[in-house]
A tleap script that builds the chain and sets N, CA, C and O, in Angstrom:
source leaprc.protein.ff14SB
mol = sequence {
  NMET THR PRO HIE HIE ILE LEU GLN LEU ALA
  PHE GLU ASN VAL ALA GLY HIE ILE SER ASN
  LEU ASP ASP VAL GLN ILE LEU VAL ARG GLU
  MET LEU GLU GLU ASN ILE THR THR GLU ALA
  CYS ILE SER LEU LEU GLU ASN LYS MET ALA
  ASP SER GLU VAL THR LEU VAL THR ASP ILE
  ARG ILE LEU LEU ASN GLU ILE HIE HIE ILE
  LEU ARG GLU LYS SER CPRO
}
set mol.1.N position { 122.243 88.996 77.954 }
set mol.1.CA position { 122.068 89.656 79.231 }
set mol.1.C position { 122.518 88.688 80.338 }
set mol.1.O position { 122.079 87.539 80.379 }
set mol.2.N position { 123.370 89.151 81.205 }
set mol.2.CA position { 123.908 88.289 82.258 }
set mol.2.C position { 122.903 88.135 83.404 }
set mol.2.O position { 122.018 88.974 83.573 }
set mol.3.N position { 123.043 87.061 84.190 }
set mol.3.CA position { 122.171 86.888 85.365 }
set mol.3.C position { 122.247 88.097 86.308 }
set mol.3.O position { 121.240 88.510 86.884 }
set mol.4.N position { 123.436 88.648 86.454 }
set mol.4.CA position { 123.632 89.826 87.302 }
set mol.4.C position { 122.788 90.988 86.792 }
set mol.4.O position { 122.111 91.661 87.570 }
set mol.5.N position { 122.830 91.218 85.485 }
set mol.5.CA position { 122.076 92.311 84.882 }
set mol.5.C position { 120.574 92.077 84.983 }
set mol.5.O position { 119.821 93.014 85.251 }
set mol.6.N position { 120.132 90.852 84.773 }
set mol.6.CA position { 118.708 90.525 84.854 }
set mol.6.C position { 118.177 90.802 86.260 }
set mol.6.O position { 117.127 91.425 86.421 }
set mol.7.N position { 118.902 90.340 87.270 }
set mol.7.CA position { 118.475 90.538 88.651 }
set mol.7.C position { 118.451 92.020 89.018 }
set mol.7.O position { 117.502 92.494 89.642 }
set mol.8.N position { 119.480 92.735 88.635 }
set mol.8.CA position { 119.553 94.175 88.932 }
set mol.8.C position { 118.421 94.927 88.235 }
set mol.8.O position { 117.768 95.769 88.851 }
set mol.9.N position { 118.185 94.633 86.966 }
set mol.9.CA position { 117.123 95.287 86.212 }
set mol.9.C position { 115.751 94.976 86.814 }
set mol.9.O position { 114.915 95.867 86.963 }
set mol.10.N position { 115.529 93.706 87.159 }
set mol.10.CA position { 114.251 93.312 87.746 }
set mol.10.C position { 114.007 94.071 89.052 }
set mol.10.O position { 112.908 94.573 89.287 }
set mol.11.N position { 115.024 94.152 89.890 }
set mol.11.CA position { 114.879 94.870 91.153 }
set mol.11.C position { 114.576 96.347 90.909 }
set mol.11.O position { 113.679 96.909 91.536 }
set mol.12.N position { 115.310 96.966 90.013 }
set mol.12.CA position { 115.078 98.383 89.717 }
set mol.12.C position { 113.661 98.621 89.191 }
set mol.12.O position { 113.031 99.626 89.520 }
set mol.13.N position { 113.169 97.691 88.375 }
set mol.13.CA position { 111.833 97.839 87.789 }
set mol.13.C position { 110.716 97.739 88.821 }
set mol.13.O position { 109.673 98.372 88.657 }
set mol.14.N position { 110.915 96.951 89.887 }
set mol.14.CA position { 109.830 96.719 90.845 }
set mol.14.C position { 110.038 97.398 92.194 }
set mol.14.O position { 109.162 97.318 93.055 }
set mol.15.N position { 111.152 98.053 92.399 }
set mol.15.CA position { 111.458 98.640 93.711 }
set mol.15.C position { 110.321 99.529 94.232 }
set mol.15.O position { 110.060 99.550 95.435 }
set mol.16.N position { 109.665 100.238 93.369 }
set mol.16.CA position { 108.570 101.102 93.787 }
set mol.16.C position { 107.331 100.363 94.256 }
set mol.16.O position { 106.436 100.968 94.847 }
set mol.17.N position { 107.267 99.064 94.002 }
set mol.17.CA position { 106.104 98.262 94.375 }
set mol.17.C position { 106.386 97.351 95.568 }
set mol.17.O position { 105.523 96.569 95.966 }
set mol.18.N position { 107.572 97.446 96.133 }
set mol.18.CA position { 108.008 96.543 97.199 }
set mol.18.C position { 107.752 97.197 98.558 }
set mol.18.O position { 108.121 98.351 98.775 }
set mol.19.N position { 107.121 96.461 99.467 }
set mol.19.CA position { 106.851 96.967 100.817 }
set mol.19.C position { 108.081 96.862 101.717 }
set mol.19.O position { 108.391 97.785 102.470 }
set mol.20.N position { 108.767 95.743 101.630 }
set mol.20.CA position { 109.952 95.488 102.461 }
set mol.20.C position { 111.208 95.736 101.632 }
set mol.20.O position { 112.001 94.825 101.394 }
set mol.21.N position { 111.374 96.974 101.201 }
set mol.21.CA position { 112.444 97.312 100.270 }
set mol.21.C position { 113.822 96.939 100.820 }
set mol.21.O position { 114.642 96.371 100.099 }
set mol.22.N position { 114.081 97.250 102.079 }
set mol.22.CA position { 115.397 96.944 102.653 }
set mol.22.C position { 115.689 95.444 102.645 }
set mol.22.O position { 116.796 95.029 102.304 }
set mol.23.N position { 114.699 94.631 103.021 }
set mol.23.CA position { 114.894 93.182 103.058 }
set mol.23.C position { 115.147 92.618 101.667 }
set mol.23.O position { 116.040 91.792 101.478 }
set mol.24.N position { 114.369 93.061 100.704 }
set mol.24.CA position { 114.538 92.564 99.336 }
set mol.24.C position { 115.862 93.062 98.761 }
set mol.24.O position { 116.543 92.333 98.041 }
set mol.25.N position { 116.219 94.285 99.075 }
set mol.25.CA position { 117.488 94.817 98.591 }
set mol.25.C position { 118.666 94.021 99.150 }
set mol.25.O position { 119.645 93.792 98.440 }
set mol.26.N position { 118.586 93.602 100.394 }
set mol.26.CA position { 119.641 92.768 100.982 }
set mol.26.C position { 119.725 91.434 100.252 }
set mol.26.O position { 120.822 90.969 99.942 }
set mol.27.N position { 118.577 90.811 99.974 }
set mol.27.CA position { 118.561 89.542 99.234 }
set mol.27.C position { 119.205 89.714 97.861 }
set mol.27.O position { 120.034 88.902 97.449 }
set mol.28.N position { 118.824 90.756 97.172 }
set mol.28.CA position { 119.355 91.014 95.832 }
set mol.28.C position { 120.858 91.257 95.910 }
set mol.28.O position { 121.623 90.707 95.118 }
set mol.29.N position { 121.271 92.070 96.852 }
set mol.29.CA position { 122.695 92.377 96.994 }
set mol.29.C position { 123.505 91.107 97.263 }
set mol.29.O position { 124.578 90.920 96.690 }
set mol.30.N position { 122.992 90.239 98.131 }
set mol.30.CA position { 123.686 88.981 98.425 }
set mol.30.C position { 123.824 88.116 97.179 }
set mol.30.O position { 124.869 87.507 96.952 }
set mol.31.N position { 122.768 88.064 96.374 }
set mol.31.CA position { 122.827 87.254 95.155 }
set mol.31.C position { 123.750 87.887 94.121 }
set mol.31.O position { 124.430 87.176 93.381 }
set mol.32.N position { 123.780 89.215 94.062 }
set mol.32.CA position { 124.656 89.892 93.102 }
set mol.32.C position { 126.128 89.677 93.453 }
set mol.32.O position { 126.981 89.670 92.566 }
set mol.33.N position { 126.425 89.503 94.724 }
set mol.33.CA position { 127.806 89.290 95.150 }
set mol.33.C position { 128.306 87.893 94.774 }
set mol.33.O position { 129.512 87.663 94.687 }
set mol.34.N position { 127.376 86.969 94.553 }
set mol.34.CA position { 127.741 85.613 94.156 }
set mol.34.C position { 127.704 85.516 92.633 }
set mol.34.O position { 126.988 86.267 91.971 }
set mol.35.N position { 128.462 84.610 92.099 }
set mol.35.CA position { 128.466 84.384 90.654 }
set mol.35.C position { 127.564 83.187 90.365 }
set mol.35.O position { 128.045 82.076 90.137 }
set mol.36.N position { 126.240 83.426 90.378 }
set mol.36.CA position { 125.288 82.333 90.193 }
set mol.36.C position { 124.405 82.590 88.976 }
set mol.36.O position { 124.307 83.711 88.478 }
set mol.37.N position { 123.776 81.535 88.521 }
set mol.37.CA position { 122.914 81.623 87.347 }
set mol.37.C position { 121.568 82.256 87.710 }
set mol.37.O position { 121.211 82.371 88.882 }
set mol.38.N position { 120.850 82.652 86.696 }
set mol.38.CA position { 119.510 83.193 86.907 }
set mol.38.C position { 118.614 82.133 87.544 }
set mol.38.O position { 117.803 82.442 88.417 }
set mol.39.N position { 118.762 80.893 87.109 }
set mol.39.CA position { 117.964 79.803 87.667 }
set mol.39.C position { 118.248 79.630 89.145 }
set mol.39.O position { 117.334 79.365 89.926 }
set mol.40.N position { 119.511 79.777 89.542 }
set mol.40.CA position { 119.878 79.663 90.956 }
set mol.40.C position { 119.281 80.825 91.758 }
set mol.40.O position { 118.845 80.633 92.893 }
set mol.41.N position { 119.261 82.017 91.179 }
set mol.41.CA position { 118.630 83.168 91.832 }
set mol.41.C position { 117.146 82.897 92.067 }
set mol.41.O position { 116.624 83.137 93.156 }
set mol.42.N position { 116.484 82.399 91.043 }
set mol.42.CA position { 115.064 82.085 91.149 }
set mol.42.C position { 114.827 81.052 92.235 }
set mol.42.O position { 113.909 81.198 93.042 }
set mol.43.N position { 115.635 80.023 92.260 }
set mol.43.CA position { 115.509 78.970 93.265 }
set mol.43.C position { 115.729 79.511 94.677 }
set mol.43.O position { 114.984 79.170 95.597 }
set mol.44.N position { 116.740 80.347 94.849 }
set mol.44.CA position { 116.998 80.939 96.168 }
set mol.44.C position { 115.832 81.798 96.633 }
set mol.44.O position { 115.442 81.743 97.799 }
set mol.45.N position { 115.282 82.585 95.730 }
set mol.45.CA position { 114.139 83.428 96.079 }
set mol.45.C position { 112.917 82.579 96.426 }
set mol.45.O position { 112.207 82.885 97.384 }
set mol.46.N position { 112.665 81.525 95.666 }
set mol.46.CA position { 111.533 80.636 95.953 }
set mol.46.C position { 111.702 79.972 97.312 }
set mol.46.O position { 110.738 79.844 98.066 }
set mol.47.N position { 112.914 79.551 97.625 }
set mol.47.CA position { 113.176 78.927 98.928 }
set mol.47.C position { 113.004 79.930 100.064 }
set mol.47.O position { 112.518 79.572 101.137 }
set mol.48.N position { 113.391 81.163 99.843 }
set mol.48.CA position { 113.253 82.210 100.860 }
set mol.48.C position { 111.790 82.461 101.201 }
set mol.48.O position { 111.472 82.823 102.334 }
set mol.49.N position { 110.898 82.273 100.233 }
set mol.49.CA position { 109.476 82.505 100.471 }
set mol.49.C position { 108.905 81.532 101.491 }
set mol.49.O position { 107.946 81.864 102.187 }
set mol.50.N position { 109.475 80.341 101.590 }
set mol.50.CA position { 108.934 79.308 102.468 }
set mol.50.C position { 108.961 79.711 103.941 }
set mol.50.O position { 108.085 79.311 104.707 }
set mol.51.N position { 109.947 80.490 104.337 }
set mol.51.CA position { 110.064 80.853 105.753 }
set mol.51.C position { 109.951 82.354 106.000 }
set mol.51.O position { 110.527 82.878 106.953 }
set mol.52.N position { 109.215 83.035 105.145 }
set mol.52.CA position { 109.073 84.492 105.269 }
set mol.52.C position { 107.640 84.863 105.614 }
set mol.52.O position { 106.703 84.102 105.370 }
set mol.53.N position { 107.495 86.055 106.190 }
set mol.53.CA position { 106.149 86.539 106.488 }
set mol.53.C position { 105.460 86.962 105.196 }
set mol.53.O position { 106.104 87.138 104.161 }
set mol.54.N position { 104.158 87.121 105.271 }
set mol.54.CA position { 103.329 87.224 104.071 }
set mol.54.C position { 103.679 88.427 103.181 }
set mol.54.O position { 103.669 88.292 101.958 }
set mol.55.N position { 103.982 89.576 103.749 }
set mol.55.CA position { 104.291 90.716 102.877 }
set mol.55.C position { 105.627 90.531 102.173 }
set mol.55.O position { 105.785 90.961 101.031 }
set mol.56.N position { 106.591 89.897 102.835 }
set mol.56.CA position { 107.868 89.617 102.182 }
set mol.56.C position { 107.681 88.581 101.079 }
set mol.56.O position { 108.312 88.672 100.027 }
set mol.57.N position { 106.824 87.604 101.314 }
set mol.57.CA position { 106.518 86.616 100.270 }
set mol.57.C position { 105.950 87.324 99.048 }
set mol.57.O position { 106.332 87.018 97.918 }
set mol.58.N position { 105.046 88.260 99.265 }
set mol.58.CA position { 104.465 89.019 98.154 }
set mol.58.C position { 105.537 89.810 97.425 }
set mol.58.O position { 105.561 89.837 96.195 }
set mol.59.N position { 106.422 90.451 98.171 }
set mol.59.CA position { 107.505 91.220 97.556 }
set mol.59.C position { 108.425 90.333 96.723 }
set mol.59.O position { 108.823 90.708 95.620 }
set mol.60.N position { 108.759 89.169 97.244 }
set mol.60.CA position { 109.620 88.235 96.507 }
set mol.60.C position { 108.899 87.759 95.252 }
set mol.60.O position { 109.509 87.628 94.191 }
set mol.61.N position { 107.615 87.506 95.374 }
set mol.61.CA position { 106.831 87.074 94.211 }
set mol.61.C position { 106.816 88.158 93.136 }
set mol.61.O position { 106.905 87.849 91.948 }
set mol.62.N position { 106.704 89.419 93.536 }
set mol.62.CA position { 106.754 90.530 92.582 }
set mol.62.C position { 108.092 90.525 91.852 }
set mol.62.O position { 108.135 90.672 90.631 }
set mol.63.N position { 109.184 90.357 92.598 }
set mol.63.CA position { 110.515 90.310 91.991 }
set mol.63.C position { 110.649 89.113 91.059 }
set mol.63.O position { 111.180 89.245 89.956 }
set mol.64.N position { 110.179 87.962 91.482 }
set mol.64.CA position { 110.249 86.764 90.637 }
set mol.64.C position { 109.457 86.955 89.345 }
set mol.64.O position { 109.916 86.572 88.269 }
set mol.65.N position { 108.281 87.541 89.453 }
set mol.65.CA position { 107.475 87.779 88.251 }
set mol.65.C position { 108.205 88.691 87.271 }
set mol.65.O position { 108.140 88.483 86.059 }
set mol.66.N position { 108.895 89.694 87.790 }
set mol.66.CA position { 109.639 90.600 86.917 }
set mol.66.C position { 110.829 89.887 86.276 }
set mol.66.O position { 111.126 90.111 85.103 }
set mol.67.N position { 111.505 89.040 87.028 }
set mol.67.CA position { 112.614 88.255 86.456 }
set mol.67.C position { 112.096 87.392 85.309 }
set mol.67.O position { 112.698 87.348 84.236 }
set mol.68.N position { 110.982 86.711 85.540 }
set mol.68.CA position { 110.396 85.873 84.482 }
set mol.68.C position { 109.977 86.716 83.281 }
set mol.68.O position { 110.145 86.293 82.137 }
set mol.69.N position { 109.437 87.899 83.531 }
set mol.69.CA position { 109.036 88.795 82.446 }
set mol.69.C position { 110.250 89.193 81.599 }
set mol.69.O position { 110.188 89.169 80.370 }
set mol.70.N position { 111.336 89.552 82.251 }
set mol.70.CA position { 112.560 89.929 81.524 }
set mol.70.C position { 113.088 88.743 80.721 }
set mol.70.O position { 113.525 88.904 79.581 }
set mol.71.N position { 113.046 87.559 81.314 }
set mol.71.CA position { 113.534 86.362 80.596 }
set mol.71.C position { 112.664 86.069 79.373 }
set mol.71.O position { 113.185 85.662 78.334 }
set mol.72.N position { 111.349 86.268 79.479 }
set mol.72.CA position { 110.464 86.053 78.327 }
set mol.72.C position { 110.756 87.060 77.222 }
set mol.72.O position { 110.771 86.707 76.042 }
set mol.73.N position { 110.988 88.312 77.605 }
set mol.73.CA position { 111.305 89.343 76.610 }
set mol.73.C position { 112.626 89.057 75.910 }
set mol.73.O position { 112.796 89.356 74.728 }
set mol.74.N position { 113.544 88.483 76.647 }
set mol.74.CA position { 114.884 88.196 76.123 }
set mol.74.C position { 114.874 87.023 75.141 }
set mol.74.O position { 115.703 86.951 74.234 }
set mol.75.N position { 113.929 86.113 75.336 }
set mol.75.CA position { 113.854 84.932 74.467 }
set mol.75.C position { 113.365 85.324 73.077 }
set mol.75.O position { 112.504 86.193 72.938 }
set mol.76.N position { 113.923 84.674 72.035 }
set mol.76.CA position { 113.479 84.989 70.661 }
set mol.76.C position { 112.086 84.495 70.391 }
set mol.76.O position { 111.569 84.680 69.289 }
savepdb mol mol.pdb
quit
């Protein structure tokens, strides 16, 4: 599973639980446009939490948790 697919799947899985859907969708779209690793996506999202308001931090955390969940399922 590619980093692009993991990020897209994670977003689709949690979109219904996100309060700031437009903001998170913009973040995801920006990362999908770049050719970066899953680890780089995780790092970018973690860094974004440092300067975000509390509900956006929660939304990013939800997305990060789903990414980690998908990665655990993918591992043998």
